Steps between C-alpha positions, in 0.01 A plus 500: 500500500210741487275614782232759569408617849239733645645615834170631639269223623206737552438852375221721636415820314229758564272604216658784305848435640797399282546125454829315456552124479869417500660230286866403481658250265830329434594386154803497276309468173249710304205603713128476440312631802123500550248627755162327526191564711244246614159618616264276699339225291702597191813380326830683474500824300815654357562853632828569323820345369861595438689337215751768396536869425347777712545435871169669594219260408139624493230249586126463529283693748765764574767255615862538394829331578858612465770257396821584688776269389760645740264437796364171357147624565167528319266667750132543414357844580178696479476867602155464657364165620134412452303246704450284190875473428 
């Protein structure tokens, strides 16, 4: 069985502060992990994806995520949050 969880129900970040959205998974097969964003009155937009290779994945708008197989995590990060994020 496969599952993905985001342990934080709500995240509040001040403008200019570092942002981290945590994601944990469980899977015994090849992984394809994605982060999406949805802005008001818009559809989903792909921020970044991991399919294989380098564990540090750059994304759009300064976002990045690090695939950590030993921790079963794929946390989304941004060094400095902006109000429009």
